[in-house]
ZAMARGU-4260 file (C-alpha; in steps of 0.2 Angstrom, whole numbers, plus 5000, padded with zeros to 4 digits):
<rodrens>
0) 5263/4515/4181 | 5258/4533/4176 | 5249/4538/4160 | 5258/4552/4151 | 5250/4558/4138
5) 5241/4546/4133 | 5255/4533/4138 | 5257/4521/4151 | 5274/4518/4157 | 5281/4501/4163
10) 5296/4493/4167 | 5306/4485/4149 | 5298/4498/4138 | 5312/4509/4124 | 5307/4526/4125
15) 5313/4539/4114 | 5317/4556/4129 | 5324/4573/4128 | 5337/4571/4142 | 5342/4588/4138
20) 5353/4600/4147 | 5365/4588/4151 | 5384/4592/4160 | 5398/4581/4160 | 5398/4565/4150
25) 5381/4563/4155 | 5367/4557/4142 | 5363/4571/4132 | 5350/4574/4118 | 5336/4566/4110
30) 5339/4546/4116 | 5331/4530/4116 | 5330/4522/4135 | 5324/4507/4142 | 5313/4510/4159
35) 5317/4498/4172 | 5308/4501/4186 | 5289/4498/4190 | 5276/4508/4203 | 5274/4523/4193
40) 5257/4533/4197 | 5251/4550/4198 | 5259/4555/4212 | 5279/4547/4209 | 5284/4557/4191
45) 5297/4549/4190 | 5306/4534/4181 | 5322/4524/4180 | 5333/4525/4164 | 5346/4518/4157
50) 5350/4521/4139 | 5353/4514/4123 | 5368/4515/4112 | 5374/4507/4094 | 5384/4491/4098
55) 5401/4489/4100 | 5415/4475/4100 | 5424/4481/4114 | 5409/4478/4122 | 5410/4460/4122
60) 5417/4457/4140 | 5411/4471/4150 | 5395/4464/4164 | 5390/4482/4162 | 5384/4484/4144
65) 5368/4471/4140 | 5367/4468/4122 | 5348/4468/4110 | 5346/4459/4095 | 5335/4470/4083
70) 5317/4461/4081 | 5299/4467/4078 | 5296/4466/4098 | 5307/4479/4105 | 5308/4491/4087
75) 5327/4493/4086 | 5332/4494/4068 | 5351/4488/4075 | 5361/4476/4084 | 5363/4489/4102
80) 5369/4489/4120 | 5359/4494/4136 | 5375/4507/4146 | 5369/4500/4163 | 5383/4513/4170
85) 5371/4528/4164 | 5355/4523/4175 | 5347/4540/4180 | 5330/4547/4186 | 5320/4558/4174
90) 5304/4565/4173 | 5291/4558/4166 | 5289/4574/4154 | 5304/4570/4145 | 5296/4553/4135
95) 5293/4557/4119 | 5288/4541/4109 | 5288/4523/4114 | 5298/4509/4099 | 5296/4492/4111
100) 5298/4483/4125 | 5311/4471/4127 | 5311/4451/4137 | 5311/4450/4155 | 5326/4440/4155
105) 5335/4457/4145 | 5328/4466/4160 | 5335/4453/4172 | 5351/4458/4165 | 5350/4477/4166
110) 5346/4472/4184 | 5358/4462/4187 | 5374/4474/4177 | 5364/4490/4190 | 5368/4478/4206
115) 5385/4476/4199 | 5387/4492/4196 | 5378/4498/4215 | 5392/4483/4226 | 5404/4491/4235
120) 5416/4476/4242 | 5420/4484/4261 | 5438/4486/4262 | 5448/4471/4272 | 5450/4475/4292
125) 5464/4460/4294 | 5458/4443/4307 | 5464/4454/4321 | 5450/4467/4321 | 5433/4461/4324
130) 5418/4473/4324 | 5405/4462/4337 | 5399/4474/4346 | 5403/4462/4362 | 5412/4466/4382
135) 5427/4468/4380 | 5444/4462/4391 | 5449/4475/4403 | 5468/4472/4398 | 5467/4474/4377
140) 5452/4479/4376 | 5449/4469/4360 | 5433/4465/4357 | 5429/4446/4355 | 5443/4443/4371
145) 5434/4434/4389 | 5429/4442/4402 | 5446/4445/4411 | 5453/4441/4430 | 5448/4462/4435
150) 5428/4457/4430 | 5428/4447/4444 | 5437/4457/4456 | 5423/4470/4456 | 5424/4479/4438
155) 5413/4473/4424 | 5424/4468/4411 | 5426/4488/4401 | 5442/4497/4405 | 5454/4502/4420
160) 5439/4515/4427 | 5427/4498/4430 | 5442/4491/4444 | 5431/4496/4461 | 5414/4491/4457
165) 5401/4504/4461 | 5384/4497/4472 | 5367/4497/4461 | 5360/4508/4474 | 5373/4521/4472
170) 5372/4520/4454 | 5356/4521/4452 | 5353/4534/4467 | 5365/4545/4454 | 5355/4542/4441
175) 5339/4549/4450 | 5347/4563/4454 | 5351/4568/4435 | 5334/4560/4430 | 5329/4573/4444
180) 5340/4588/4439 | 5333/4581/4417 | 5316/4586/4422 | 5316/4601/4433 | 5325/4610/4418
185) 5313/4606/4406 | 5300/4612/4419 | 5308/4627/4422 | 5310/4632/4403 | 5292/4624/4398
190) 5286/4635/4383 | 5274/4625/4375 | 5263/4625/4358 | 5271/4634/4346 | 5272/4641/4328
195) 5276/4628/4314 | 5271/4611/4312 | 5260/4612/4330 | 5244/4616/4322 | 5244/4600/4308
200) 5248/4588/4322 | 5236/4595/4337 | 5221/4595/4321 | 5223/4578/4316 | 5227/4574/4337
205) 5209/4579/4339 | 5202/4573/4325 | 5207/4554/4334 | 5201/4560/4350 | 5186/4564/4344
210) 5184/4546/4337 | 5190/4548/4319 | 5204/4542/4311 | 5219/4544/4300 | 5216/4548/4281
215) 5229/4542/4269 | 5230/4553/4254 | 5239/4563/4242 | 5249/4577/4255 | 5241/4572/4272
220) 5261/4569/4273 | 5260/4572/4293 | 5246/4555/4295 | 5262/4543/4290 | 5267/4550/4310
225) 5255/4536/4318 | 5262/4535/4332 | 5265/4553/4336 | 5246/4559/4335 | 5242/4545/4342
230) 5254/4546/4359 | 5246/4568/4359 | 5227/4560/4358 | 5229/4547/4372 | 5240/4560/4381
235) 5222/4573/4377 | 5212/4562/4383 | 5217/4556/4400 | 5224/4574/4404 | 5216/4585/4396
240) 5216/4597/4379 | 5231/4609/4386 | 5249/4612/4381 | 5254/4600/4394 | 5248/4585/4388
245) 5252/4592/4369 | 5270/4593/4374 | 5270/4577/4384 | 5272/4566/4373 | 5292/4573/4368
250) 5294/4578/4385 | 5293/4557/4391 | 5305/4555/4379 | 5318/4568/4382 | 5319/4559/4401
255) 5321/4544/4395 | 5334/4547/4381 | 5344/4555/4398 | 5340/4537/4404 | 5345/4528/4387
260) 5360/4539/4386 | 5367/4530/4404 | 5363/4512/4398 | 5371/4516/4383 | 5388/4524/4391
265) 5387/4512/4404 | 5387/4496/4392 | 5397/4502/4379 | 5412/4510/4394 | 5406/4510/4412
270) 5398/4517/4425 | 5409/4533/4425 | 5402/4535/4405 | 5387/4530/4410 | 5382/4544/4422
275) 5394/4559/4411 | 5382/4553/4396 | 5364/4554/4405 | 5373/4572/4413 | 5376/4580/4397
280) 5362/4576/4386 | 5353/4582/4400 | 5360/4598/4400 | 5361/4599/4383 | 5354/4615/4375
285) 5347/4608/4359 | 5338/4594/4369 | 5330/4607/4384 | 5323/4617/4369 | 5316/4603/4357
290) 5308/4593/4372 | 5299/4611/4381 | 5291/4614/4364 | 5284/4600/4350 | 5299/4593/4341
295) 5295/4576/4334 | 5316/4572/4334 | 5316/4570/4349 | 5308/4555/4350 | 5313/4546/4336
300) 5331/4550/4344 | 5323/4541/4359 | 5318/4525/4348 | 5336/4526/4339 | 5343/4527/4356
305) 5333/4512/4362 | 5336/4502/4346 | 5354/4500/4347 | 5357/4500/4366 | 5345/4483/4362
310) 5358/4478/4348 | 5376/4480/4357 | 5363/4469/4374 | 5359/4456/4360 | 5378/4455/4355
315) 5383/4454/4372 | 5371/4440/4377 | 5376/4423/4376 | 5363/4413/4381 | 5349/4408/4368
320) 5340/4427/4371 | 5351/4433/4360 | 5338/4430/4345 | 5325/4438/4355 | 5334/4454/4359
325) 5340/4458/4342 | 5322/4456/4335 | 5316/4466/4350 | 5327/4479/4345 | 5321/4474/4325
330) 5305/4481/4332 | 5309/4497/4337 | 5316/4503/4324 | 5299/4502/4316 | 5292/4509/4332
335) 5305/4525/4326 | 5298/4526/4309 | 5279/4527/4315 | 5286/4543/4323 | 5297/4547/4306
340) 5302/4541/4289 | 5323/4545/4298 | 5322/4533/4311 | 5327/4523/4293 | 5345/4528/4294
345) 5350/4517/4308 | 5348/4502/4297 | 5363/4513/4288 | 5373/4511/4302 | 5370/4491/4308
350) 5370/4488/4294 | 5389/4490/4290 | 5394/4480/4303 | 5381/4467/4303 | 5388/4466/4285
355) 5408/4464/4293 | 5401/4450/4305 | 5390/4440/4295 | 5401/4440/4280 | 5417/4446/4283
360) 5420/4437/4298 | 5406/4423/4296 | 5400/4424/4315 | 5385/4429/4324 | 5373/4425/4311
365) 5359/4427/4327 | 5359/4447/4320 | 5348/4438/4307 | 5334/4440/4320 | 5337/4460/4319
370) 5332/4462/4301 | 5319/4447/4301 | 5309/4458/4311 | 5312/4475/4306 | 5306/4467/4290
375) 5291/4457/4297 | 5286/4471/4305 | 5290/4483/4291 | 5277/4474/4278 | 5265/4474/4291
380) 5265/4494/4291 | 5267/4494/4273 | 5251/4480/4270 | 5241/4492/4282 | 5245/4505/4271
385) 5239/4497/4256 | 5224/4492/4264 | 5220/4509/4268 | 5226/4520/4253 | 5228/4505/4239
390) 5247/4509/4238 | 5261/4499/4248 | 5272/4515/4247 | 5262/4527/4250 | 5271/4536/4263
395) 5285/4535/4249 | 5273/4546/4239 | 5267/4555/4249 | 5283/4566/4253 | 5288/4565/4235
400) 5273/4574/4230 | 5277/4584/4244 | 5296/4589/4238 | 5289/4590/4222 | 5275/4604/4225
405) 5285/4612/4238 | 5300/4618/4230 | 5306/4635/4232 | 5303/4651/4219 | 5325/4649/4214
410) 5324/4630/4210 | 5317/4628/4194 | 5326/4643/4189 | 5345/4635/4192 | 5350/4651/4206
415) 5354/4639/4221 | 5367/4641/4234 | 5370/4622/4238 | 5389/4628/4244 | 5380/4640/4256
420) 5363/4626/4259 | 5378/4613/4265 | 5386/4626/4274 | 5375/4629/4288 | 5374/4614/4298
425) 5394/4618/4300 | 5392/4635/4303 | 5378/4634/4319 | 5389/4618/4324 | 5402/4630/4331
430) 5396/4648/4330 | 5381/4656/4338 | 5367/4664/4329 | 5355/4676/4331 | 5338/4670/4328
435) 5330/4687/4327 | 5337/4695/4311 | 5347/4714/4320 | 5344/4705/4341 | 5355/4708/4354
440) 5351/4687/4359 | 5364/4679/4353 | 5366/4659/4359 | 5374/4641/4353 | 5360/4631/4351
445) 5371/4617/4353 | 5382/4624/4365 | 5397/4622/4367 | 5398/4600/4363 | 5405/4599/4346
450) 5421/4610/4352 | 5422/4596/4365 | 5415/4584/4352 | 5431/4583/4340 | 5445/4582/4349
455) 5437/4570/4359 | 5435/4558/4345 | 5454/4559/4341 | 5456/4552/4357 | 5444/4542/4356
460) 5450/4532/4342 | 5471/4534/4348 | 5468/4529/4366 | 5451/4516/4365 | 5457/4499/4362
465) 5439/4494/4360 | 5443/4497/4341 | 5422/4491/4338 | 5415/4502/4347 | 5427/4514/4343
470) 5423/4516/4324 | 5404/4512/4329 | 5401/4527/4341 | 5408/4538/4325 | 5401/4529/4312
475) 5381/4531/4321 | 5388/4551/4321 | 5396/4554/4304 | 5384/4542/4293 | 5367/4550/4301
480) 5373/4568/4298 | 5379/4563/4279 | 5362/4560/4278 | 5355/4574/4285 | 5369/4585/4276
485) 5366/4577/4257 | 5350/4570/4255 | 5341/4577/4240 | 5323/4584/4242 | 5327/4585/4221
490) 5337/4579/4211 | 5328/4584/4196 | 5331/4595/4184 | 5343/4600/4199 | 5353/4593/4215
495) 5342/4602/4230 | 5346/4597/4249 | 5333/4594/4262 | 5327/4607/4271 | 5341/4614/4287
500) 5332/4612/4301 | 5344/4614/4315 | 5330/4601/4327 | 5336/4586/4313 | 5354/4587/4320
505) 5345/4579/4338 | 5347/4561/4330 | 5363/4563/4332 | 5365/4567/4351 | 5368/4550/4358
510) 5386/4548/4348 | 5390/4563/4349 | 5387/4564/4368 | 5394/4548/4370 | 5411/4549/4363
515) 5413/4567/4374 | 5409/4558/4389 | 5421/4545/4386 | 5434/4559/4385 | 5428/4570/4401
520) 5432/4551/4409 | 5450/4546/4399 | 5454/4565/4404 | 5444/4562/4426 | 5456/4545/4430
525) 5472/4555/4424 | 5468/4573/4430 | 5454/4576/4438 | 5457/4595/4441 | 5456/4595/4423
530) 5444/4585/4422 | 5432/4596/4434 | 5435/4612/4426 | 5432/4607/4409 | 5416/4596/4416
535) 5411/4615/4422 | 5413/4623/4407 | 5402/4613/4397 | 5389/4612/4410 | 5387/4631/4415
540) 5389/4633/4397 | 5375/4624/4391 | 5362/4628/4405 | 5369/4648/4400 | 5364/4643/4382
545) 5347/4636/4386 | 5339/4649/4400 | 5343/4663/4382 | 5335/4649/4366 | 5320/4647/4379
550) 5316/4661/4390 | 5320/4672/4369 | 5306/4659/4362 | 5295/4660/4379 | 5295/4679/4377
555) 5293/4679/4357 | 5276/4671/4359 | 5268/4677/4374 | 5258/4690/4369 | 5248/4681/4360
560) 5244/4669/4373 | 5239/4682/4383 | 5231/4692/4370 | 5220/4675/4367 | 5216/4670/4383
565) 5209/4689/4384 | 5200/4687/4367 | 5193/4671/4374 | 5187/4681/4390 | 5178/4696/4379
570) 5170/4681/4369 | 5177/4688/4352 | 5167/4682/4335 | 5180/4683/4322 | 5198/4691/4321
575) 5209/4695/4308 | 5230/4691/4313 | 5246/4687/4301 | 5251/4669/4292 | 5264/4668/4312
580) 5253/4668/4322 | 5237/4662/4316 | 5241/4646/4321 | 5246/4649/4340 | 5228/4658/4341
585) 5221/4644/4337 | 5228/4634/4347 | 5225/4647/4363 | 5207/4649/4358 | 5202/4632/4355
590) 5183/4632/4361 | 5180/4650/4360 | 5173/4650/4344 | 5182/4663/4338 | 5184/4663/4317
595) 5202/4668/4315 | 5207/4675/4296 | 5223/4679/4287 | 5225/4699/4291 | 5228/4700/4270
600) 5210/4697/4267 | 5205/4714/4272 | 5208/4722/4258 | 5196/4710/4250 | 5184/4709/4259
605) 5175/4722/4273 | 5175/4714/4293 | 5160/4710/4301 | 5155/4724/4316 | 5164/4719/4333
610) 5178/4712/4320 | 5197/4713/4330 | 5213/4717/4322 | 5230/4710/4329 | 5246/4721/4321
615) 5265/4719/4325 | 5269/4710/4340 | 5283/4700/4340 | 5279/4680/4335 | 5292/4668/4338
620) 5310/4670/4332 | 5308/4654/4318 | 5296/4669/4308 | 5302/4680/4294 | 5301/4699/4301
625) 5292/4701/4284 | 5278/4691/4288 | 5272/4701/4305 | 5259/4713/4300 | 5253/4728/4305
630) 5240/4738/4300 | 5250/4752/4294 | 5260/4739/4280 | 5242/4729/4277 | 5235/4749/4272
635) 5219/4745/4282 | 5207/4759/4277 | 5196/4755/4291 | 5187/4765/4306 | 5195/4756/4321
640) 5197/4757/4337 | 5211/4754/4349 | 5206/4741/4363 | 5223/4733/4369 | 5241/4734/4368
645) 5254/4723/4377 | 5269/4729/4382 | 5283/4728/4370 | 5296/4715/4373 | 5315/4723/4376
650) 5321/4706/4371 | 5312/4698/4356 | 5309/4713/4349 | 5300/4713/4332 | 5289/4727/4325
655) 5283/4737/4341 | 5271/4731/4354 | 5255/4720/4351 | 5242/4732/4344 | 5222/4725/4345
660) 5211/4735/4336 | 5193/4733/4336 | 5182/4737/4319 | 5168/4750/4323 | 5167/4747/4341
665) 5164/4760/4356 | 5176/4776/4355 | 5188/4772/4371 | 5202/4779/4376 | 5217/4763/4373
670) 5222/4753/4385 | 5238/4745/4390 | 5238/4722/4395 | 5231/4721/4410
</rodrens>
């Protein structure tokens, strides 16, 4: 519940509300509504309502209208009906006056009508088609067929490419070489602490490292990723406080993802597809870049892949262990959620196939253990949040509050380019990006993978007779993409999609790469020369774009890292720098005792004797040029001496060389950085 202007909102209450402005057939003007949800609080300032209309005899047999007879309890003056089809979430600010309450039975009828409206019946798929994820017959590749004779001759019953058995030593030797390649590439292009949310994670990890714990409050969004923070704190304990320890959990998840890609490819298709999937993920530009900086999406993609792997393993099992594998998959989904909430998107992927199998085909009911396990462990997490914060759904409340507070200036004016926002992902998937405005370095952040993915998907759906796995992989990729594309950060008063970040698409890397790998293996069994040419093009271009992306990013923050070391050696006590540079400087001067302030403060205060000021430089390529400040732009009129100049980068040129000034320092000739 929430107290708004002296009113307490509860489910079942009838209010006058102001619903203007409305569009099309939406409910409008000053209307009577019934509140249908509880859980109102000072952070979640929305209520779900349904409008009340004057009763019409035409609605007698319509299940979407719930009749209300006037009485002293509800305050109505004539027979009315609740129009459940017009359900809507509205701000608490729209509530004007309460007139009464409906009964619990009437509220229950409204909720049943809403449930009926939301119920979507799956299309009939036919008895000859099953979505069960099990090993397939080598001849017809239908999902529920018994193991084919070819399996006894050395294959695994999945397809023609496995008619020849692969010795385990050879199988894992190749996988080991791919894993070594993945590790080598990530070491070569290691970047470390970047510029973004990194400092927030670092501060929380240091709190845990120092013996503290999480504080679950209004805007503590990052604290609801506890396993991420704990893993970084553990790395600090084991290997010390440094860049390698900070990025280590992401690095390990990336290498682990290469192994998961192999086992998924092997289990769904064959050893050869598994090798290809591992190789393509090992050289995938997005994954390489995200794994050498601090990107949580790499970790949740890894755990989501593990969940699918265990789910498929359970479907293949014919023993009592099947329930245990399903339960393990449910547990790992909760683990993934404790790194980032978007892991829960996977419920939509797996839920459809469970629905088809258990409800439509009425078999393999042991899948219920996946949902029981998930629900049980998830409830324990919610119970922990309830104990720590007083709210079961504190995580949702905090995220909702964050999106409500951090809305762009153009949002409430209605000047929203929804079409342009929704075109961002499709554009960067198939086009080069120029991360620095006006810069000469451009690259495909996803390599050429999506150019391969589109025809590969058609080939999979056309040629692979195992339709269960074909549609599962397609659904896995498409549903997660649609969620990232269309889920809103705000809906009232305007629809605003969640922020666009290329790294979010990390969670679709498994299905995309598995589909490409299947297509390459299919081609390889028919035209080895074409297969080798396509694989060479894809791998070589991926390495090239990985090199461009990582080199540019590393170069763009090299000046700040080097200057941080210089400041520590010179025992600086006070430093002024722009916002994009503050996080990186704070991390790299940790323990040096430097007080770091925003350069904009120089307009309001006089720095301490001997304070340093950073002007210009590069900064990481995700920042707008306008946020990088120079003393000329800030109109700093102080007696300064130039004490250090860092050479201007040739590839990440932004606002000239980074120059360090000292306030009222001893006059000396400017020097270049050594």
